[in-house]
C-alpha positions as CSV (number, residue, x, y, z in Angstrom):
1,M,0.9,-4.1,-148.2
2,L,-2.5,-2.5,-148.3
3,L,-4.8,-2.6,-145.3
4,E,-8.3,-1.3,-144.9
5,C,-9.0,1.3,-142.2
6,S,-11.5,-0.1,-139.7
7,H,-13.3,3.2,-139.4
8,C,-13.6,4.8,-142.8
9,G,-12.5,1.9,-145.1
10,A,-9.7,3.8,-146.8
11,P,-6.8,1.8,-148.3
12,L,-3.6,2.2,-146.2
13,D,-0.2,1.6,-147.6
14,V,1.9,0.3,-144.7
15,S,5.1,-1.6,-144.2
16,S,4.9,-5.3,-143.1
17,G,6.5,-4.7,-139.7
18,S,4.2,-1.9,-138.5
19,R,2.3,-2.7,-135.3
20,Y,0.0,0.3,-135.1
21,I,-1.5,2.1,-138.1
22,E,-2.9,5.6,-138.2
23,C,-5.3,6.4,-141.0
24,G,-4.3,9.3,-143.1
25,Y,-8.0,10.3,-143.7
26,C,-9.9,9.9,-140.5
27,G,-7.0,9.6,-138.1
28,T,-8.1,6.4,-136.5
29,R,-5.2,4.5,-134.8
30,T,-5.5,0.7,-134.8
31,R,-3.4,-2.4,-134.3
32,A,-2.2,-3.6,-137.7
33,R,-3.3,-7.3,-137.1
34,K,-6.9,-6.2,-136.5
35,L,-7.2,-4.6,-140.0
36,R,-8.4,-6.4,-143.1
37,T,-5.7,-7.0,-145.6
38,L,-6.5,-5.7,-149.1
39,S,-3.2,-6.8,-150.7
40,L,-0.1,-8.5,-149.3
41,E,2.0,-6.3,-151.7
42,T,1.4,-2.7,-152.5
43,P,0.6,-2.5,-156.3
44,E,3.3,-0.8,-158.3
45,G,2.6,2.9,-158.8
46,F,-0.1,3.0,-156.1
47,Q,-0.9,6.5,-155.0
48,P,-3.4,7.1,-152.1
49,P,-6.3,9.2,-153.3
50,E,-6.3,12.8,-152.2
51,R,-9.9,12.5,-151.1
52,W,-11.9,9.5,-149.8
53,R,-15.6,9.0,-149.3
54,P,-16.3,6.2,-146.8
55,P,-18.4,3.4,-148.2
56,A,-21.9,2.8,-146.8
57,Q,-20.9,-0.2,-144.7
58,A,-18.0,1.8,-143.0
59,A,-18.4,3.2,-139.5
60,A,-17.5,6.7,-140.7
61,N,-20.2,9.0,-142.2
62,S,-20.3,8.2,-145.9
63,A,-21.9,11.6,-146.6
64,V,-18.7,13.4,-145.6
65,E,-15.7,13.3,-147.9
66,L,-12.4,13.0,-146.2
67,K,-9.1,14.7,-147.2
68,R,-5.9,12.8,-147.0
69,K,-3.6,14.2,-144.3
70,R,0.1,14.6,-144.9
71,T,2.2,12.2,-142.9
72,R,5.2,13.2,-141.0
73,T,7.5,11.0,-143.1
74,G,7.5,13.5,-146.0
75,L,8.4,16.3,-143.6
76,L,11.3,14.2,-142.1
77,I,12.6,13.4,-145.6
78,L,12.5,17.1,-146.5
79,L,14.3,18.1,-143.3
80,F,16.9,15.3,-144.0
81,L,17.5,16.6,-147.5
82,L,17.7,20.3,-146.5
83,G,19.4,19.8,-143.2
84,P,23.0,20.2,-144.5
85,F,22.1,23.4,-146.4
86,I,20.4,24.9,-143.3
87,L,23.5,24.1,-141.2
88,I,25.8,25.7,-143.8
89,A,23.6,28.8,-144.0
90,G,23.6,29.1,-140.2
91,F,27.3,28.8,-140.1
92,M,27.7,31.6,-142.7
93,V,25.3,33.9,-140.8
94,L,27.4,33.3,-137.6
95,V,30.7,34.1,-139.4
96,I,29.2,37.3,-140.9
97,G,27.9,38.3,-137.5
98,L,31.3,37.9,-135.9
99,I,32.9,40.0,-138.7
100,V,30.4,42.8,-138.2
101,V,30.9,42.8,-134.4
102,G,34.7,42.9,-134.9
103,A,34.3,45.9,-137.2
104,I,32.1,47.7,-134.7
105,I,34.6,47.1,-131.9
106,A,37.5,48.3,-134.0
107,T,35.6,51.5,-134.9
108,I,34.8,52.2,-131.2
109,T,38.5,51.6,-130.3
110,D,39.7,54.0,-133.1
111,S,37.2,56.7,-131.9
112,D,38.4,56.4,-128.3
113,S,42.0,56.8,-129.6
114,L,41.1,59.9,-131.5
115,D,39.4,61.4,-128.4
116,A,42.5,60.7,-126.3
117,A,44.6,62.4,-128.9
118,D,42.4,65.5,-128.9
119,A,42.6,65.6,-125.1
120,A,46.4,65.5,-125.3
121,D,46.4,68.3,-127.8
122,A,44.3,70.4,-125.4
123,A,46.8,69.9,-122.7
124,D,49.6,71.2,-124.9
125,A,47.7,74.2,-126.3
126,G,49.1,76.8,-123.9
127,V,46.7,79.5,-125.2
128,E,45.4,82.0,-122.7
129,A,41.6,82.2,-122.3
130,G,41.6,86.0,-122.7
131,S,42.8,85.7,-126.3
132,A,39.8,83.7,-127.2
133,G,37.5,86.7,-127.0
134,V,35.2,85.3,-124.2
135,D,35.2,84.9,-120.4
136,G,36.9,81.8,-119.2
137,G,35.4,79.3,-116.8
138,A,36.2,75.8,-115.5
139,V,38.8,74.0,-117.5
140,T,37.4,71.1,-119.5
141,Q,38.7,68.8,-122.2
142,R,39.1,70.6,-125.5
143,A,36.2,69.8,-127.8
144,P,37.0,67.6,-130.8
145,V,36.9,69.8,-133.9
146,A,34.0,69.0,-136.2
147,P,34.8,68.0,-139.8
148,L,36.0,71.2,-141.5
149,G,36.4,70.0,-145.1
150,A,39.8,68.3,-144.7
151,D,39.6,67.2,-148.4
152,V,39.0,70.9,-149.5
153,T,42.2,72.9,-150.4
154,V,41.8,76.6,-150.2
155,E,45.4,77.8,-149.6
156,G,46.9,79.8,-152.4
157,T,47.0,83.1,-154.2
158,Y,43.8,84.4,-155.8
159,T,43.1,87.3,-158.2
160,I,40.0,89.3,-157.4
161,A,38.0,88.7,-160.7
162,K,35.1,90.7,-159.4
163,G,34.7,92.8,-156.3
164,T,32.0,95.3,-155.3
165,D,32.0,97.5,-152.2
166,P,28.8,96.7,-150.1
167,R,28.4,100.4,-149.1
168,T,29.0,102.2,-152.5
169,G,28.7,99.4,-155.1
170,Q,32.1,100.5,-156.5
171,A,34.1,97.9,-158.2
172,Y,37.6,97.0,-157.0
173,G,40.4,94.5,-157.9
174,G,43.6,93.2,-156.5
175,R,44.6,89.8,-155.0
176,V,44.0,87.7,-151.9
177,V,46.5,85.3,-150.3
178,V,45.0,82.4,-148.2
179,S,47.3,80.5,-145.9
180,R,46.6,78.0,-143.1
181,S,47.1,79.1,-139.5
182,G,46.7,76.0,-137.2
183,E,43.0,74.9,-137.5
184,A,42.0,78.3,-139.0
185,F,43.1,80.3,-142.0
186,R,44.7,83.7,-142.5
187,L,43.6,85.9,-145.5
188,T,45.5,88.9,-146.7
189,W,43.9,91.4,-149.1
190,E,46.3,93.4,-151.3
191,L,44.4,96.2,-153.1
192,P,46.0,98.9,-155.3
193,G,46.7,102.1,-153.4
194,A,45.7,100.6,-150.0
195,P,47.6,99.0,-147.2
196,P,47.1,95.2,-146.8
197,T,44.3,94.1,-144.6
198,E,43.9,90.8,-142.9
199,G,41.0,88.4,-141.9
200,V,40.7,85.1,-140.1
201,G,38.8,82.2,-141.6
202,V,37.0,79.0,-140.6
203,L,36.2,76.3,-143.1
204,V,33.0,74.3,-142.7
205,G,32.4,71.8,-145.5
206,Q,32.5,73.8,-148.7
207,V,32.0,77.2,-147.0
208,L,34.9,79.5,-145.9
209,A,33.7,82.2,-143.5
210,V,36.1,85.1,-142.9
211,G,35.9,87.8,-140.3
212,R,37.5,91.2,-140.6
213,G,37.5,93.7,-137.7
214,T,39.1,96.8,-136.2
215,G,38.6,96.1,-132.5
216,V,41.1,94.7,-130.1
217,E,39.2,91.5,-130.1
218,H,37.6,90.2,-133.3
219,G,37.3,87.1,-135.3
220,V,34.9,84.8,-137.1
221,V,32.3,82.1,-136.3
222,A,30.7,79.7,-138.8
223,Y,27.4,78.1,-137.7
224,A,26.1,74.9,-139.3
225,L,22.3,75.2,-139.2
226,S,19.9,72.4,-138.5
227,S,16.3,72.1,-137.3
228,T,17.3,71.0,-133.8
229,E,20.4,73.0,-132.8
230,I,23.1,75.2,-134.3
231,E,26.7,74.1,-134.1
232,G,29.4,76.8,-134.4
233,R,33.2,76.8,-134.8
234,W,35.0,80.0,-134.2
235,A,38.5,81.6,-134.3
236,A,39.9,84.8,-133.0
237,A,42.3,87.1,-134.8
238,G,45.9,87.2,-133.5
239,A,49.4,86.2,-133.9
240,G,50.5,82.5,-134.0
241,P,48.7,79.3,-135.1
242,R,45.0,79.4,-134.2
243,R,42.9,76.7,-132.6
244,L,39.1,76.7,-132.9
245,G,36.5,77.3,-130.3
246,A,33.1,75.6,-130.3
247,E,29.6,76.9,-129.6
248,T,26.3,75.1,-129.5
249,L,23.1,77.2,-129.6
250,K,19.5,76.2,-128.7
251,G,16.6,78.3,-129.7
252,P,13.9,79.1,-132.3
253,S,13.8,77.9,-135.9
254,P,13.9,79.4,-138.6
255,L,16.9,81.6,-137.8
256,G,16.0,84.6,-135.7
257,G,15.4,85.3,-132.0
258,T,17.2,84.7,-128.7
259,Y,19.4,81.7,-128.3
260,T,20.9,80.0,-125.3
261,I,24.6,79.1,-125.5
262,A,24.1,75.5,-124.4
263,R,27.8,74.7,-124.7
264,G,30.6,77.2,-125.2
265,L,34.2,76.1,-125.4
266,N,37.3,78.3,-125.8
267,P,40.3,77.1,-127.9
268,D,42.2,76.4,-124.7
269,G,39.5,74.1,-123.3
270,T,37.9,76.6,-120.8
271,S,34.1,76.9,-121.0
272,Y,31.7,79.8,-121.1
273,A,27.9,80.4,-121.1
274,G,25.5,83.2,-122.1
275,N,23.0,84.0,-124.7
276,L,22.9,85.3,-128.3
277,S,20.3,87.3,-130.2
278,I,20.1,87.0,-134.0
279,T,18.1,89.6,-135.9
280,P,17.5,89.1,-139.7
281,E,17.8,92.3,-141.8
282,G,17.3,91.5,-145.5
283,E,20.4,89.7,-146.7
284,L,22.2,90.3,-143.4
285,Y,22.0,89.1,-139.8
286,R,22.8,91.2,-136.7
287,L,24.2,89.2,-133.8
288,A,24.8,90.2,-130.2
289,W,26.5,88.0,-127.6
290,R,26.3,88.4,-123.8
291,T,28.8,86.2,-122.0
292,G,29.3,87.1,-118.4
293,E,30.5,90.7,-118.3
294,S,31.5,90.7,-121.9
295,A,29.5,91.8,-125.0
296,Y,30.3,91.3,-128.6
297,D,28.5,92.3,-131.8
298,G,28.6,90.5,-135.1
299,L,27.4,90.8,-138.7
300,G,26.4,87.6,-140.6
301,V,25.8,86.4,-144.1
302,K,24.1,83.0,-144.9
303,Q,25.5,80.6,-147.5
304,G,23.3,77.5,-147.9
305,Q,23.1,75.9,-144.4
306,V,26.0,77.8,-143.0
307,L,25.9,81.3,-141.3
308,G,29.2,83.1,-141.4
309,V,29.7,85.9,-138.9
310,G,32.4,88.5,-138.3
311,W,32.4,89.5,-134.7
312,G,34.3,91.8,-132.4
313,S,34.3,94.3,-129.6
314,G,34.5,97.1,-132.3
315,S,33.5,97.2,-135.9
316,A,33.5,93.8,-137.7
317,G,32.7,92.7,-141.2
318,V,32.4,89.3,-142.9
319,V,33.0,87.6,-146.2
320,V,31.4,84.2,-146.8
321,F,32.9,82.2,-149.7
322,K,31.6,79.1,-151.4
323,V,34.5,76.9,-152.4
324,E,34.4,76.1,-156.2
325,E,36.7,74.1,-158.4
326,H,38.6,77.1,-159.7
327,G,38.2,79.7,-157.0
328,L,36.0,81.2,-154.3
329,I,32.6,82.8,-154.8
330,G,31.7,85.1,-151.9
331,R,29.4,87.8,-150.5
332,S,30.7,90.4,-148.2
333,A,29.1,92.7,-145.6
334,V,30.4,95.6,-143.6
335,P,28.9,97.7,-140.8
336,G,26.7,100.5,-142.1
337,A,25.7,98.7,-145.3
338,S,22.2,97.4,-145.8
339,S,23.1,94.8,-148.5
340,T,26.0,92.6,-149.5
341,G,28.8,93.1,-151.9
342,V,30.3,90.5,-154.2
343,E,33.8,89.1,-154.2
344,E,34.8,86.4,-156.7
345,L,38.3,85.1,-156.4
346,R,40.1,83.1,-159.2
347,R,42.9,80.8,-158.1
348,D,46.3,81.7,-159.7
349,L,47.7,78.5,-161.3
350,R,51.4,79.6,-161.2
């Protein structure tokens, strides 16, 4: 039926059983029996006007046009229609959340298992601290080795397609054999008319850094460079499979100056501390370590964001290779030279 609002005179479409009526225009709430009946049945197709101007005889101000307010019924109907979809969407979000949480828990569990495996490896290492080339300290858990390009294969026999001596610029040829030695690599140079020479290598990403030395203690370190700190992995020359040591440096950027060894870890898990000075000289970098009562010098070459350094207690050189699809492209440096040489290795397919 249609009733007339007692305040603004607007037509109100109400059900016959309603006791109180609230006007959708002025908001006046009145008992239904006190309102004047306009029609006992709501005309077919009746739509309340969006705007209503009260007539002159109405109590409301006829100069102010009123806008129809939306009733709560429409909102309830909308919620009723959309309710099942909202419940389904909420259930799906809950299921996805549980799956993500389960994946995170599984990842953390796997990480803990790998750390435990690394700790067990450290206990079985049996490598003396002195062979690491630095002073030993308190025994700690062996550092997990950073990613060293496990998907990159460098083992094999290579032909020296191009080689130039850093000191004289003279060309040379021959072959190089690369083999794995524990976590490091052993390289053997076979040049015509010369005895074989060996080096020890560390692979970081797509860069293979190789140290060659003549001192009792020598080896190689490869530093991954960043704007905040420098992470190094190193190996010492010697017989038997090699494990890697770790070294974290804190100091100035760009590369050059005095650095503190914030964390030093020998391959057997013993720790060390000290400082390192890095001096850029053209294409080369001069390095000097001071760790306790020990001192070591090194010669470095930069390849991208990796600094490869040959170090030792005596004379030490370095070759830094970039791993390519068909071989290794490298630059070499030796003590006494002011620039780098070239060494390009082509992998033998046989």
